[in-house]
C-alpha positions, 0 to 999 in steps of 0.5 A: 500500500502507498502513503497518502497525504492530503493538504487543503487550503481555503482562502476567502476574499471579500471586496465591497465598493460603494458609489454615491451620487447626490444632487439637491436643488431647492428654490423658493420665491413667493411674492404676493401683492393685492389691489394691483395684483402681483403674484409670483410663485417659484418652486424648484425642488430637485433631489437625486440620490443614487447609491450602488453597492457591489460586493465581490466574494472570491473563495479559492480552495487548493487541495494537494494530494501526495501519494508515495509508493515504493520509490515513486511519488505522485503529487496532484493539485486541484484548485477551485475558485468561486466568485460571487458578485452582488450589486444593490442599487438605490435610486431616489428621484424627486422633481418639483417645478411650480411657476406662477406669474400674475400681473394685472 
């Protein structure tokens, strides 16, 4: 019978990347005059939020088997790599535009 030796090594690496885009615009103008009538209303609201998170996990397993029979040594190495990528995206968009102008 031969002699068998097996060594297994597992390495896991996780990388997380986050990208954020934020845009905020707020404009408010209110003018009210009675009698002669002057009305000015300006409302501008812009909200943009984008968040992207990417997580990559890589697992590498290396198994080495050494078999020795009399004066013959055989080494077999098996490497298995598994990569998992998860992406999460959150988007918020708000647009409000109001414009009123009254002059008499």
